[in-house]
C-alpha positions in Angstrom: -3.9 -65.7 -17.4 -0.2 -66.0 -16.9 1.2 -69.5 -17.3 4.6 -70.6 -16.2 6.5 -73.8 -16.8 7.7 -75.8 -13.9 9.6 -79.0 -13.9 8.7 -81.7 -11.4 11.1 -84.4 -12.5 14.3 -84.3 -14.5 13.6 -83.5 -18.1 9.8 -83.4 -17.6 8.0 -80.1 -18.2 4.6 -79.2 -16.9 2.4 -76.1 -17.2 1.0 -74.6 -14.0 -1.3 -71.8 -13.3 0.5 -68.9 -11.4 -2.9 -67.8 -10.0 -3.4 -70.9 -8.0 -0.2 -70.7 -6.0 -0.2 -70.2 -2.2 2.4 -68.0 -0.6 4.7 -69.7 1.9 4.7 -67.9 5.3 8.0 -66.1 6.0 10.3 -67.2 8.8 9.7 -65.5 12.2 11.4 -62.2 12.6 11.8 -61.5 8.8 9.8 -59.2 6.6 7.7 -61.2 4.2 7.5 -58.4 1.7 11.3 -57.7 1.5 13.6 -59.0 -1.1 15.1 -62.4 -0.4 18.2 -62.1 1.7 17.4 -58.6 2.9 17.3 -57.9 6.6 14.5 -55.9 8.1 14.9 -53.2 10.8 12.6 -53.2 13.8 9.7 -50.8 13.3 9.9 -47.5 15.2 6.8 -46.9 17.3 5.1 -43.6 16.8 4.9 -41.4 19.8 1.4 -41.8 21.4 -0.4 -38.9 23.0 -1.4 -39.4 26.6 -5.0 -40.3 27.1 -7.1 -37.2 27.9 -9.7 -37.8 30.5 -13.0 -36.4 29.2 -15.0 -34.5 31.8 -18.8 -34.1 31.2 -19.8 -30.5 30.8 -22.5 -29.2 33.1 -25.4 -27.5 31.4 -28.0 -24.9 32.4 -30.5 -27.8 32.5 -28.3 -29.6 35.0 -27.9 -26.5 37.2 -31.7 -25.9 37.0 -32.4 -29.5 38.0 -30.1 -29.2 41.0 -31.6 -25.9 42.1 -35.1 -27.3 41.7 -34.3 -30.3 43.9 -32.4 -28.2 46.5 -35.0 -25.5 46.9 -38.2 -27.6 46.2 -39.3 -25.5 43.3 -40.6 -26.8 39.9 -37.9 -27.5 37.3 -39.7 -25.1 34.9 -39.3 -22.2 37.3 -35.6 -23.0 37.9 -35.1 -23.0 34.1 -36.9 -19.7 33.7 -34.8 -18.1 36.5 -31.5 -19.3 34.9 -32.4 -18.3 31.4 -33.3 -14.8 32.7 -30.0 -14.6 34.5 -28.1 -15.5 31.3 -30.1 -13.0 29.3 -29.4 -10.2 31.8 -25.6 -11.0 31.8 -25.7 -10.9 27.9 -27.4 -7.5 28.0 -24.9 -6.0 30.4 -22.0 -7.3 28.4 -23.5 -5.9 25.2 -23.7 -2.5 26.9 -20.0 -2.8 27.8 -20.4 -3.4 31.5 -18.4 -5.8 33.6 -20.3 -8.6 35.2 -18.8 -9.7 38.5 -20.1 -12.9 40.0 -18.7 -13.3 43.5 -16.8 -16.5 44.2 -16.8 -17.2 40.4 -15.1 -14.4 38.5 -15.6 -11.5 36.2 -16.9 -11.4 32.6 -16.2 -8.4 30.4 -15.9 -7.5 26.7 -12.5 -6.6 25.4 -11.8 -5.0 22.0 -9.4 -6.9 19.7 -7.4 -4.8 17.3 -7.2 -5.5 13.5 -4.2 -7.6 12.7 -2.5 -9.5 9.9 -3.2 -13.2 9.6 -2.4 -16.0 7.3 -4.6 -18.4 5.3 -3.4 -21.8 6.4 -4.4 -23.4 3.1 -2.6 -21.1 0.8 -0.2 -19.2 3.1 -1.5 -15.9 1.7 -1.4 -12.9 4.1 -4.8 -11.6 5.0 -6.3 -8.8 7.1 -8.3 -9.8 10.1 -11.0 -7.3 11.1 -11.1 -5.7 14.6 -13.6 -7.3 16.9 -14.8 -7.9 20.4 -14.6 -10.9 22.6 -15.8 -11.9 26.0 -13.1 -12.7 28.5 -13.4 -14.4 31.9 -11.1 -13.8 34.8 -11.5 -16.3 37.6 -12.0 -15.0 41.2 -9.3 -15.7 43.8 -11.7 -17.9 45.7 -12.3 -20.1 42.7 -8.5 -20.3 41.9 -7.9 -21.3 45.5 -10.5 -24.2 45.3 -8.8 -25.6 42.2 
């Protein structure tokens, strides 16, 4: 343990434990961790991102429940119908066909050429293979409603 000597009266010496001392609070508006006599600058606030409102995603189950309630059919039947529709859309896209859903838009597969990329960790240039991706183009009616 570190010991220090402190004088309480003139000419009198006394040993005191440094561990048992209590820090004195700094004066208001000063930096308590700065060197004595140093002035502190006001802290610069970091730019905050605007709060993004999260919107709940609608699922196939939600759509099936709505259809079942609207058309008075069992939920299990509505789920089967929707799953079959999704499977059929997938099969058509796999064949290379466009899928046009009136009032909603068009789904189609587009080829993506091979390209050069960069590994973000190392910065090393890499080759990215050619591939396919599904693209969606919204219908005019849908765009007008938004």
